[in-house]
N, CA, C, O and the ligand as a Tripos MOL2 file, in Angstrom:
@<TRIPOS>MOLECULE
protein
  273   271    69     0     0
PROTEIN
NO_CHARGES

@<TRIPOS>ATOM
      1 N         138.6710  -27.5240  169.6910 N.3       1 MET1
      2 CA        139.7560  -26.8610  168.9650 C.3       1 MET1
      3 C         140.2490  -27.7650  167.8400 C.2       1 MET1
      4 O         140.4720  -28.9600  168.0330 O.2       1 MET1
      5 N         140.4120  -27.1690  166.6690 N.am      2 ASP2
      6 CA        140.9200  -27.9080  165.5270 C.3       2 ASP2
      7 C         142.1030  -27.1520  164.9350 C.2       2 ASP2
      8 O         142.1830  -25.9280  165.0300 O.2       2 ASP2
      9 N         143.0150  -27.8950  164.3230 N.am      3 ASP3
     10 CA        144.1590  -27.2630  163.6650 C.3       3 ASP3
     11 C         143.7980  -26.8770  162.2350 C.2       3 ASP3
     12 O         143.3200  -27.6990  161.4530 O.2       3 ASP3
     13 N         144.0390  -25.6050  161.9120 N.am      4 LYS4
     14 CA        143.7960  -25.1260  160.5540 C.3       4 LYS4
     15 C         144.8500  -24.0810  160.2100 C.2       4 LYS4
     16 O         145.4650  -23.4780  161.0890 O.2       4 LYS4
     17 N         145.0420  -23.8840  158.9080 N.am      5 TYR5
     18 CA        145.9660  -22.8370  158.4980 C.3       5 TYR5
     19 C         145.2760  -21.4840  158.5730 C.2       5 TYR5
     20 O         144.1380  -21.3320  158.1280 O.2       5 TYR5
     21 N         145.9710  -20.5010  159.1410 N.am      6 CYS6
     22 CA        145.4360  -19.1470  159.2580 C.3       6 CYS6
     23 C         146.2320  -18.2350  158.3330 C.2       6 CYS6
     24 O         147.4560  -18.1630  158.4450 O.2       6 CYS6
     25 N         145.5580  -17.5370  157.4220 N.am      7 PRO7
     26 CA        146.2790  -16.6990  156.4580 C.3       7 PRO7
     27 C         146.9110  -15.4490  157.0570 C.2       7 PRO7
     28 O         147.7560  -14.8260  156.4150 O.2       7 PRO7
     29 N         146.5170  -15.0620  158.2880 N.am      8 THR8
     30 CA        147.0700  -13.8260  158.8490 C.3       8 THR8
     31 C         148.0820  -14.0770  159.9630 C.2       8 THR8
     32 O         148.7180  -13.1350  160.4360 O.2       8 THR8
     33 N         148.2430  -15.3370  160.3900 N.am      9 CYS9
     34 CA        149.2500  -15.6370  161.4130 C.3       9 CYS9
     35 C         150.6030  -15.8720  160.7380 C.2       9 CYS9
     36 O         150.6660  -16.4100  159.6320 O.2       9 CYS9
     37 N         151.6790  -15.4660  161.4080 N.am     10 PRO10
     38 CA        153.0100  -15.6700  160.8270 C.3      10 PRO10
     39 C         153.3800  -17.1510  160.7980 C.2      10 PRO10
     40 O         152.9660  -17.9140  161.6710 O.2      10 PRO10
     41 N         154.1480  -17.5500  159.8110 N.am     11 GLY11
     42 CA        154.5940  -18.9320  159.7240 C.3      11 GLY11
     43 C         153.5600  -19.7880  159.0290 C.2      11 GLY11
     44 O         152.3600  -19.6160  159.2460 O.2      11 GLY11
     45 N         154.0040  -20.6950  158.2080 N.am     12 ASN12
     46 CA        153.0840  -21.5340  157.4550 C.3      12 ASN12
     47 C         152.8080  -22.8320  158.2140 C.2      12 ASN12
     48 O         153.1280  -23.9290  157.7560 O.2      12 ASN12
     49 N         152.1960  -22.6620  159.4040 N.am     13 LYS13
     50 CA        151.8930  -23.8530  160.1990 C.3      13 LYS13
     51 C         150.4750  -23.7570  160.7430 C.2      13 LYS13
     52 O         149.9390  -22.6570  160.8820 O.2      13 LYS13
     53 N         149.8590  -24.8970  161.0530 N.am     14 PRO14
     54 CA        148.4690  -24.8670  161.5300 C.3      14 PRO14
     55 C         148.3380  -24.1520  162.8650 C.2      14 PRO14
     56 O         149.2230  -24.2310  163.7170 O.2      14 PRO14
     57 N         147.2190  -23.4530  163.0360 N.am     15 GLN15
     58 CA        146.8930  -22.7840  164.2970 C.3      15 GLN15
     59 C         145.6740  -23.4780  164.9010 C.2      15 GLN15
     60 O         144.9190  -24.1570  164.2040 O.2      15 GLN15
     61 N         145.4990  -23.2960  166.1970 N.am     16 ARG16
     62 CA        144.3350  -23.8830  166.8570 C.3      16 ARG16
     63 C         143.1250  -22.9970  166.6050 C.2      16 ARG16
     64 O         143.1370  -21.8240  166.9810 O.2      16 ARG16
     65 N         142.0950  -23.5200  165.9870 N.am     17 PHE17
     66 CA        140.8600  -22.7750  165.7550 C.3      17 PHE17
     67 C         139.7990  -23.2310  166.7440 C.2      17 PHE17
     68 O         139.8260  -24.3650  167.2220 O.2      17 PHE17
     69 N         138.8640  -22.3360  167.0460 N.am     18 ARG18
     70 CA        137.7480  -22.6700  167.9250 C.3      18 ARG18
     71 C         136.4650  -22.0960  167.3190 C.2      18 ARG18
     72 O         136.5260  -21.1440  166.5400 O.2      18 ARG18
     73 N         135.3110  -22.6580  167.6630 N.am     19 PRO19
     74 CA        134.0640  -22.0930  167.1320 C.3      19 PRO19
     75 C         133.9260  -20.6350  167.5580 C.2      19 PRO19
     76 O         134.3080  -20.2780  168.6720 O.2      19 PRO19
     77 N         133.3870  -19.7940  166.6850 N.am     20 ALA20
     78 CA        133.1850  -18.3800  167.0120 C.3      20 ALA20
     79 C         132.1570  -18.2460  168.1330 C.2      20 ALA20
     80 O         131.2350  -19.0540  168.2470 O.2      20 ALA20
     81 N         132.3280  -17.2190  168.9520 N.am     21 THR21
     82 CA        131.3810  -16.9650  170.0350 C.3      21 THR21
     83 C         130.1300  -16.2900  169.4760 C.2      21 THR21
     84 O         130.0930  -15.8990  168.3100 O.2      21 THR21
     85 N         129.1050  -16.1570  170.3210 N.am     22 LYS22
     86 CA        127.8600  -15.5280  169.9040 C.3      22 LYS22
     87 C         128.1080  -14.0970  169.4230 C.2      22 LYS22
     88 O         127.5710  -13.6670  168.4020 O.2      22 LYS22
     89 N         128.9300  -13.3730  170.1780 N.am     23 LYS23
     90 CA        129.2410  -11.9810  169.8210 C.3      23 LYS23
     91 C         129.9570  -11.9060  168.4690 C.2      23 LYS23
     92 O         129.6690  -11.0400  167.6420 O.2      23 LYS23
     93 N         130.8860  -12.8230  168.2690 N.am     24 GLU24
     94 CA        131.6070  -12.8510  166.9930 C.3      24 GLU24
     95 C         130.6620  -13.1970  165.8370 C.2      24 GLU24
     96 O         130.7490  -12.6230  164.7520 O.2      24 GLU24
     97 N         129.7620  -14.1460  166.0950 N.am     25 LEU25
     98 CA        128.8190  -14.5420  165.0440 C.3      25 LEU25
     99 C         127.8680  -13.4100  164.6940 C.2      25 LEU25
    100 O         127.4570  -13.2720  163.5420 O.2      25 LEU25
    101 N         127.5190  -12.6070  165.6810 N.am     26 GLU26
    102 CA        126.6500  -11.4560  165.4080 C.3      26 GLU26
    103 C         127.3490  -10.4880  164.4620 C.2      26 GLU26
    104 O         126.7210   -9.9410  163.5550 O.2      26 GLU26
    105 N         128.6350  -10.2750  164.6680 N.am     27 TYR27
    106 CA        129.3910   -9.3890  163.7880 C.3      27 TYR27
    107 C         129.4650   -9.9920  162.3850 C.2      27 TYR27
    108 O         129.2550   -9.2970  161.3910 O.2      27 TYR27
    109 N         129.7640  -11.2830  162.3140 N.am     28 VAL28
    110 CA        129.8620  -11.9600  161.0100 C.3      28 VAL28
    111 C         128.5420  -11.8500  160.2540 C.2      28 VAL28
    112 O         128.5240  -11.5510  159.0600 O.2      28 VAL28
    113 N         127.4410  -12.0930  160.9570 N.am     29 ALA29
    114 CA        126.1210  -12.0410  160.3240 C.3      29 ALA29
    115 C         125.8390  -10.6540  159.7630 C.2      29 ALA29
    116 O         125.2080  -10.5200  158.7150 O.2      29 ALA29
    117 N         126.3090   -9.6200  160.4620 N.am     30 ALA30
    118 CA        126.0580   -8.2390  160.0500 C.3      30 ALA30
    119 C         127.0200   -7.7770  158.9510 C.2      30 ALA30
    120 O         126.8570   -6.6940  158.3900 O.2      30 ALA30
    121 N         128.0170   -8.6030  158.6530 N.am     31 HIS31
    122 CA        129.0150   -8.2050  157.6680 C.3      31 HIS31
    123 C         129.1880   -9.2450  156.5730 C.2      31 HIS31
    124 O         130.3110   -9.5670  156.1850 O.2      31 HIS31
    125 N         128.1080   -9.7540  156.0930 N.am     32 GLY32
    126 CA        128.1560  -10.6060  154.9030 C.3      32 GLY32
    127 C         128.3320  -12.0930  155.1310 C.2      32 GLY32
    128 O         128.5840  -12.8320  154.1800 O.2      32 GLY32
    129 N         128.2050  -12.5490  156.3620 N.am     33 GLY33
    130 CA        128.3530  -13.9740  156.6350 C.3      33 GLY33
    131 C         127.2720  -14.8110  155.9590 C.2      33 GLY33
    132 O         127.5130  -15.9460  155.5480 O.2      33 GLY33
    133 N         126.0780  -14.2320  155.8520 N.am     34 GLY34
    134 CA        124.9850  -14.9220  155.1830 C.3      34 GLY34
    135 C         124.7030  -16.2960  155.7670 C.2      34 GLY34
    136 O         124.7680  -16.4960  156.9800 O.2      34 GLY34
    137 N         124.3910  -17.2370  154.8890 N.am     35 LYS35
    138 CA        124.0230  -18.5720  155.3640 C.3      35 LYS35
    139 C         125.2160  -19.3310  155.9520 C.2      35 LYS35
    140 O         125.0380  -20.3580  156.6070 O.2      35 LYS35
    141 N         126.4310  -18.8250  155.7170 N.am     36 ASP36
    142 CA        127.6240  -19.4800  156.2700 C.3      36 ASP36
    143 C         127.8880  -19.0960  157.7220 C.2      36 ASP36
    144 O         128.7150  -19.7120  158.3950 O.2      36 ASP36
    145 N         127.1790  -18.0720  158.2020 N.am     37 THR37
    146 CA        127.4640  -17.5500  159.5420 C.3      37 THR37
    147 C         127.5940  -18.6100  160.6370 C.2      37 THR37
    148 O         128.5630  -18.5680  161.3940 O.2      37 THR37
    149 N         126.6540  -19.5660  160.7540 N.am     38 PRO38
    150 CA        126.7680  -20.5250  161.8630 C.3      38 PRO38
    151 C         128.0090  -21.4100  161.7900 C.2      38 PRO38
    152 O         128.3780  -22.0310  162.7870 O.2      38 PRO38
    153 N         128.6570  -21.4780  160.6300 N.am     39 SER39
    154 CA        129.8170  -22.3770  160.5020 C.3      39 SER39
    155 C         131.1440  -21.6610  160.7040 C.2      39 SER39
    156 O         132.2050  -22.2460  160.4850 O.2      39 SER39
    157 N         131.0930  -20.3870  161.1230 N.am     40 PHE40
    158 CA        132.3500  -19.6500  161.3010 C.3      40 PHE40
    159 C         133.1230  -20.1000  162.5400 C.2      40 PHE40
    160 O         132.5530  -20.3090  163.6100 O.2      40 PHE40
    161 N         134.4340  -20.2430  162.3620 N.am     41 TRP41
    162 CA        135.3600  -20.5130  163.4550 C.3      41 TRP41
    163 C         136.3610  -19.3670  163.4840 C.2      41 TRP41
    164 O         136.5490  -18.6600  162.4940 O.2      41 TRP41
    165 N         137.0120  -19.1940  164.6620 N.am     42 ARG42
    166 CA        138.0180  -18.1460  164.7880 C.3      42 ARG42
    167 C         139.3780  -18.7500  165.1250 C.2      42 ARG42
    168 O         139.4820  -19.7410  165.8480 O.2      42 ARG42
    169 N         140.4000  -18.1280  164.5850 N.am     43 CYS43
    170 CA        141.7610  -18.5460  164.9230 C.3      43 CYS43
    171 C         141.9810  -18.3160  166.4100 C.2      43 CYS43
    172 O         141.6990  -17.2300  166.9150 O.2      43 CYS43
    173 N         142.4790  -19.3170  167.1100 N.am     44 GLY44
    174 CA        142.6600  -19.2230  168.5590 C.3      44 GLY44
    175 C         144.0000  -18.6450  168.9690 C.2      44 GLY44
    176 O         144.2990  -18.5580  170.1600 O.2      44 GLY44
    177 N         144.8080  -18.2490  168.0010 N.am     45 ASN45
    178 CA        146.1080  -17.6740  168.3160 C.3      45 ASN45
    179 C         145.9090  -16.3350  169.0350 C.2      45 ASN45
    180 O         145.0780  -15.5220  168.6310 O.2      45 ASN45
    181 N         146.6750  -16.1190  170.0950 N.am     46 ASP46
    182 CA        146.5170  -14.9000  170.8920 C.3      46 ASP46
    183 C         146.6050  -13.6380  170.0330 C.2      46 ASP46
    184 O         147.5980  -13.4250  169.3390 O.2      46 ASP46
    185 N         145.5780  -12.8120  170.0820 N.am     47 GLY47
    186 CA        145.6130  -11.5430  169.3690 C.3      47 GLY47
    187 C         145.2340  -11.6260  167.9000 C.2      47 GLY47
    188 O         145.2080  -10.6010  167.2200 O.2      47 GLY47
    189 N         144.9390  -12.8220  167.3870 N.am     48 CYS48
    190 CA        144.5810  -12.9580  165.9720 C.3      48 CYS48
    191 C         143.0860  -12.7160  165.7820 C.2      48 CYS48
    192 O         142.2740  -13.1630  166.5920 O.2      48 CYS48
    193 N         142.7280  -12.0110  164.7150 N.am     49 LEU49
    194 CA        141.3410  -11.6120  164.4760 C.3      49 LEU49
    195 C         140.6780  -12.3960  163.3510 C.2      49 LEU49
    196 O         139.5520  -12.0820  162.9660 O.2      49 LEU49
    197 N         141.3490  -13.4020  162.8220 N.am     50 TRP50
    198 CA        140.8300  -14.1130  161.6550 C.3      50 TRP50
    199 C         139.6280  -15.0150  161.9850 C.2      50 TRP50
    200 O         139.6680  -15.8020  162.9310 O.2      50 TRP50
    201 N         138.5690  -14.8830  161.1900 N.am     51 VAL51
    202 CA        137.4270  -15.7990  161.2630 C.3      51 VAL51
    203 C         137.1250  -16.3000  159.8480 C.2      51 VAL51
    204 O         137.3860  -15.6100  158.8620 O.2      51 VAL51
    205 N         136.5750  -17.5030  159.7690 N.am     52 GLN52
    206 CA        136.2270  -18.0770  158.4610 C.3      52 GLN52
    207 C         135.2110  -19.1950  158.6420 C.2      52 GLN52
    208 O         135.1110  -19.7910  159.7140 O.2      52 GLN52
    209 N         134.4460  -19.4780  157.5640 N.am     53 PRO53
    210 CA        133.6070  -20.6830  157.6330 C.3      53 PRO53
    211 C         134.5280  -21.8900  157.8130 C.2      53 PRO53
    212 O         135.6310  -21.9110  157.2670 O.2      53 PRO53
    213 N         134.0900  -22.8880  158.5680 N.am     54 TYR54
    214 CA        134.9660  -24.0130  158.8980 C.3      54 TYR54
    215 C         135.6680  -24.6090  157.6830 C.2      54 TYR54
    216 O         136.8640  -24.8960  157.7340 O.2      54 TYR54
    217 N         134.9330  -24.7950  156.5970 N.am     55 PHE55
    218 CA        135.5090  -25.4590  155.4280 C.3      55 PHE55
    219 C         135.8480  -24.5130  154.2830 C.2      55 PHE55
    220 O         136.1470  -24.9740  153.1820 O.2      55 PHE55
    221 N         135.8090  -23.1960  154.5120 N.am     56 ASN56
    222 CA        135.9860  -22.2770  153.3850 C.3      56 ASN56
    223 C         136.8060  -21.0460  153.7590 C.2      56 ASN56
    224 O         136.2630  -19.9900  154.0820 O.2      56 ASN56
    225 N         138.1260  -21.2100  153.7080 N.am     57 ARG57
    226 CA        139.0030  -20.1140  154.1060 C.3      57 ARG57
    227 C         138.8180  -18.8830  153.2200 C.2      57 ARG57
    228 O         138.9940  -17.7540  153.6770 O.2      57 ARG57
    229 N         138.4620  -19.1010  151.9470 N.am     58 SER58
    230 CA        138.3480  -17.9700  151.0170 C.3      58 SER58
    231 C         137.2360  -17.0090  151.4020 C.2      58 SER58
    232 O         137.2180  -15.8660  150.9470 O.2      58 SER58
    233 N         136.2990  -17.4650  152.2450 N.am     59 LYS59
    234 CA        135.2200  -16.5780  152.6860 C.3      59 LYS59
    235 C         135.5050  -15.9470  154.0420 C.2      59 LYS59
    236 O         134.6380  -15.2880  154.6170 O.2      59 LYS59
    237 N         136.7140  -16.1450  154.5540 N.am     60 GLY60
    238 CA        137.0690  -15.5870  155.8500 C.3      60 GLY60
    239 C         137.4870  -14.1340  155.7680 C.2      60 GLY60
    240 O         137.7120  -13.5940  154.6850 O.2      60 GLY60
    241 N         137.5880  -13.5080  156.9380 N.am     61 PHE61
    242 CA        138.0680  -12.1220  157.0220 C.3      61 PHE61
    243 C         138.5210  -11.8560  158.4510 C.2      61 PHE61
    244 O         138.3430  -12.6940  159.3350 O.2      61 PHE61
    245 N         139.1110  -10.6760  158.6710 N.am     62 SER62
    246 CA        139.5770  -10.3280  160.0140 C.3      62 SER62
    247 C         138.5350   -9.4760  160.7340 C.2      62 SER62
    248 O         137.9730   -8.5470  160.1540 O.2      62 SER62
    249 N         138.2840   -9.7980  161.9930 N.am     63 LEU63
    250 CA        137.3840   -9.0090  162.8250 C.3      63 LEU63
    251 C         138.0490   -7.6650  163.1320 C.2      63 LEU63
    252 O         139.2690   -7.5450  163.0160 O.2      63 LEU63
    253 N         137.2650   -6.6490  163.5220 N.am     64 PRO64
    254 CA        137.8640   -5.3490  163.8610 C.3      64 PRO64
    255 C         138.6840   -5.4330  165.1560 C.2      64 PRO64
    256 O         138.5780   -6.3920  165.9210 O.2      64 PRO64
    257 N         139.4910   -4.4100  165.3710 N.am     65 GLU65
    258 CA        140.3870   -4.3600  166.5380 C.3      65 GLU65
    259 C         139.6670   -4.5440  167.8710 C.2      65 GLU65
    260 O         140.2540   -5.0290  168.8390 O.2      65 GLU65
    261 N         138.3890   -4.1530  167.9170 N.am     66 SER66
    262 CA        137.6520   -4.2440  169.1750 C.3      66 SER66
    263 C         137.4940   -5.6920  169.6390 C.2      66 SER66
    264 O         137.1440   -5.9270  170.7960 O.2      66 SER66
    265 N         137.7450   -6.6670  168.7600 N.am     67 PHE67
    266 CA        137.6460   -8.0810  169.1340 C.3      67 PHE67
    267 C         138.9690   -8.6520  169.6140 C.2      67 PHE67
    268 O         139.0280   -9.8180  170.0050 O.2      67 PHE67
    269 N         140.0290   -7.8590  169.5950 N.am     68 ARG68
    270 CA        141.3300   -8.3540  169.9810 C.3      68 ARG68
    271 C         141.4270   -8.6060  171.4720 C.2      68 ARG68
    272 O         142.4750   -9.0310  171.9600 O.2      68 ARG68
    273 ZN        145.4770  -16.5220  163.1150 Zn       69 ZN69
@<TRIPOS>BOND
     1     1     2 1
     2     2     3 1
     3     3     4 2
     4     3     5 am
     5     5     6 1
     6     6     7 1
     7     7     8 2
     8     7     9 am
     9     9    10 1
    10    10    11 1
    11    11    12 2
    12    11    13 am
    13    13    14 1
    14    14    15 1
    15    15    16 2
    16    15    17 am
    17    17    18 1
    18    18    19 1
    19    19    20 2
    20    19    21 am
    21    21    22 1
    22    22    23 1
    23    23    24 2
    24    23    25 am
    25    25    26 1
    26    26    27 1
    27    27    28 2
    28    27    29 am
    29    29    30 1
    30    30    31 1
    31    31    32 2
    32    31    33 am
    33    33    34 1
    34    34    35 1
    35    35    36 2
    36    35    37 am
    37    37    38 1
    38    38    39 1
    39    39    40 2
    40    39    41 am
    41    41    42 1
    42    42    43 1
    43    43    44 2
    44    43    45 am
    45    45    46 1
    46    46    47 1
    47    47    48 2
    48    47    49 am
    49    49    50 1
    50    50    51 1
    51    51    52 2
    52    51    53 am
    53    53    54 1
    54    54    55 1
    55    55    56 2
    56    55    57 am
    57    57    58 1
    58    58    59 1
    59    59    60 2
    60    59    61 am
    61    61    62 1
    62    62    63 1
    63    63    64 2
    64    63    65 am
    65    65    66 1
    66    66    67 1
    67    67    68 2
    68    67    69 am
    69    69    70 1
    70    70    71 1
    71    71    72 2
    72    71    73 am
    73    73    74 1
    74    74    75 1
    75    75    76 2
    76    75    77 am
    77    77    78 1
    78    78    79 1
    79    79    80 2
    80    79    81 am
    81    81    82 1
    82    82    83 1
    83    83    84 2
    84    83    85 am
    85    85    86 1
    86    86    87 1
    87    87    88 2
    88    87    89 am
    89    89    90 1
    90    90    91 1
    91    91    92 2
    92    91    93 am
    93    93    94 1
    94    94    95 1
    95    95    96 2
    96    95    97 am
    97    97    98 1
    98    98    99 1
    99    99   100 2
   100    99   101 am
   101   101   102 1
   102   102   103 1
   103   103   104 2
   104   103   105 am
   105   105   106 1
   106   106   107 1
   107   107   108 2
   108   107   109 am
   109   109   110 1
   110   110   111 1
   111   111   112 2
   112   111   113 am
   113   113   114 1
   114   114   115 1
   115   115   116 2
   116   115   117 am
   117   117   118 1
   118   118   119 1
   119   119   120 2
   120   119   121 am
   121   121   122 1
   122   122   123 1
   123   123   124 2
   124   123   125 am
   125   125   126 1
   126   126   127 1
   127   127   128 2
   128   127   129 am
   129   129   130 1
   130   130   131 1
   131   131   132 2
   132   131   133 am
   133   133   134 1
   134   134   135 1
   135   135   136 2
   136   135   137 am
   137   137   138 1
   138   138   139 1
   139   139   140 2
   140   139   141 am
   141   141   142 1
   142   142   143 1
   143   143   144 2
   144   143   145 am
   145   145   146 1
   146   146   147 1
   147   147   148 2
   148   147   149 am
   149   149   150 1
   150   150   151 1
   151   151   152 2
   152   151   153 am
   153   153   154 1
   154   154   155 1
   155   155   156 2
   156   155   157 am
   157   157   158 1
   158   158   159 1
   159   159   160 2
   160   159   161 am
   161   161   162 1
   162   162   163 1
   163   163   164 2
   164   163   165 am
   165   165   166 1
   166   166   167 1
   167   167   168 2
   168   167   169 am
   169   169   170 1
   170   170   171 1
   171   171   172 2
   172   171   173 am
   173   173   174 1
   174   174   175 1
   175   175   176 2
   176   175   177 am
   177   177   178 1
   178   178   179 1
   179   179   180 2
   180   179   181 am
   181   181   182 1
   182   182   183 1
   183   183   184 2
   184   183   185 am
   185   185   186 1
   186   186   187 1
   187   187   188 2
   188   187   189 am
   189   189   190 1
   190   190   191 1
   191   191   192 2
   192   191   193 am
   193   193   194 1
   194   194   195 1
   195   195   196 2
   196   195   197 am
   197   197   198 1
   198   198   199 1
   199   199   200 2
   200   199   201 am
   201   201   202 1
   202   202   203 1
   203   203   204 2
   204   203   205 am
   205   205   206 1
   206   206   207 1
   207   207   208 2
   208   207   209 am
   209   209   210 1
   210   210   211 1
   211   211   212 2
   212   211   213 am
   213   213   214 1
   214   214   215 1
   215   215   216 2
   216   215   217 am
   217   217   218 1
   218   218   219 1
   219   219   220 2
   220   219   221 am
   221   221   222 1
   222   222   223 1
   223   223   224 2
   224   223   225 am
   225   225   226 1
   226   226   227 1
   227   227   228 2
   228   227   229 am
   229   229   230 1
   230   230   231 1
   231   231   232 2
   232   231   233 am
   233   233   234 1
   234   234   235 1
   235   235   236 2
   236   235   237 am
   237   237   238 1
   238   238   239 1
   239   239   240 2
   240   239   241 am
   241   241   242 1
   242   242   243 1
   243   243   244 2
   244   243   245 am
   245   245   246 1
   246   246   247 1
   247   247   248 2
   248   247   249 am
   249   249   250 1
   250   250   251 1
   251   251   252 2
   252   251   253 am
   253   253   254 1
   254   254   255 1
   255   255   256 2
   256   255   257 am
   257   257   258 1
   258   258   259 1
   259   259   260 2
   260   259   261 am
   261   261   262 1
   262   262   263 1
   263   263   264 2
   264   263   265 am
   265   265   266 1
   266   266   267 1
   267   267   268 2
   268   267   269 am
   269   269   270 1
   270   270   271 1
   271   271   272 2
@<TRIPOS>SUBSTRUCTURE
     1 MET1         2 RESIDUE 1 A MET
     2 ASP2         6 RESIDUE 1 A ASP
     3 ASP3        10 RESIDUE 1 A ASP
     4 LYS4        14 RESIDUE 1 A LYS
     5 TYR5        18 RESIDUE 1 A TYR
     6 CYS6        22 RESIDUE 1 A CYS
     7 PRO7        26 RESIDUE 1 A PRO
     8 THR8        30 RESIDUE 1 A THR
     9 CYS9        34 RESIDUE 1 A CYS
    10 PRO10       38 RESIDUE 1 A PRO
    11 GLY11       42 RESIDUE 1 A GLY
    12 ASN12       46 RESIDUE 1 A ASN
    13 LYS13       50 RESIDUE 1 A LYS
    14 PRO14       54 RESIDUE 1 A PRO
    15 GLN15       58 RESIDUE 1 A GLN
    16 ARG16       62 RESIDUE 1 A ARG
    17 PHE17       66 RESIDUE 1 A PHE
    18 ARG18       70 RESIDUE 1 A ARG
    19 PRO19       74 RESIDUE 1 A PRO
    20 ALA20       78 RESIDUE 1 A ALA
    21 THR21       82 RESIDUE 1 A THR
    22 LYS22       86 RESIDUE 1 A LYS
    23 LYS23       90 RESIDUE 1 A LYS
    24 GLU24       94 RESIDUE 1 A GLU
    25 LEU25       98 RESIDUE 1 A LEU
    26 GLU26      102 RESIDUE 1 A GLU
    27 TYR27      106 RESIDUE 1 A TYR
    28 VAL28      110 RESIDUE 1 A VAL
    29 ALA29      114 RESIDUE 1 A ALA
    30 ALA30      118 RESIDUE 1 A ALA
    31 HIS31      122 RESIDUE 1 A HIS
    32 GLY32      126 RESIDUE 1 A GLY
    33 GLY33      130 RESIDUE 1 A GLY
    34 GLY34      134 RESIDUE 1 A GLY
    35 LYS35      138 RESIDUE 1 A LYS
    36 ASP36      142 RESIDUE 1 A ASP
    37 THR37      146 RESIDUE 1 A THR
    38 PRO38      150 RESIDUE 1 A PRO
    39 SER39      154 RESIDUE 1 A SER
    40 PHE40      158 RESIDUE 1 A PHE
    41 TRP41      162 RESIDUE 1 A TRP
    42 ARG42      166 RESIDUE 1 A ARG
    43 CYS43      170 RESIDUE 1 A CYS
    44 GLY44      174 RESIDUE 1 A GLY
    45 ASN45      178 RESIDUE 1 A ASN
    46 ASP46      182 RESIDUE 1 A ASP
    47 GLY47      186 RESIDUE 1 A GLY
    48 CYS48      190 RESIDUE 1 A CYS
    49 LEU49      194 RESIDUE 1 A LEU
    50 TRP50      198 RESIDUE 1 A TRP
    51 VAL51      202 RESIDUE 1 A VAL
    52 GLN52      206 RESIDUE 1 A GLN
    53 PRO53      210 RESIDUE 1 A PRO
    54 TYR54      214 RESIDUE 1 A TYR
    55 PHE55      218 RESIDUE 1 A PHE
    56 ASN56      222 RESIDUE 1 A ASN
    57 ARG57      226 RESIDUE 1 A ARG
    58 SER58      230 RESIDUE 1 A SER
    59 LYS59      234 RESIDUE 1 A LYS
    60 GLY60      238 RESIDUE 1 A GLY
    61 PHE61      242 RESIDUE 1 A PHE
    62 SER62      246 RESIDUE 1 A SER
    63 LEU63      250 RESIDUE 1 A LEU
    64 PRO64      254 RESIDUE 1 A PRO
    65 GLU65      258 RESIDUE 1 A GLU
    66 SER66      262 RESIDUE 1 A SER
    67 PHE67      266 RESIDUE 1 A PHE
    68 ARG68      270 RESIDUE 1 A ARG
    69 ZN69       273 GROUP 0 **** ****
């Protein structure tokens, strides 16, 4: 777990991120993750759907509700 800023969580404070699971990575790969797919991490905040490449927040996006 690493602390990172999450653009969709309330409050401007770091959240605990964790590496994306296999299922999450499959979704990322199918939705434009491209060569960045293996580097995706997910916000570990309860109920948060944000995923992003570890070093590139601008390429992140929110997973669908089914991942909540
Ligand atoms: Zn979050």
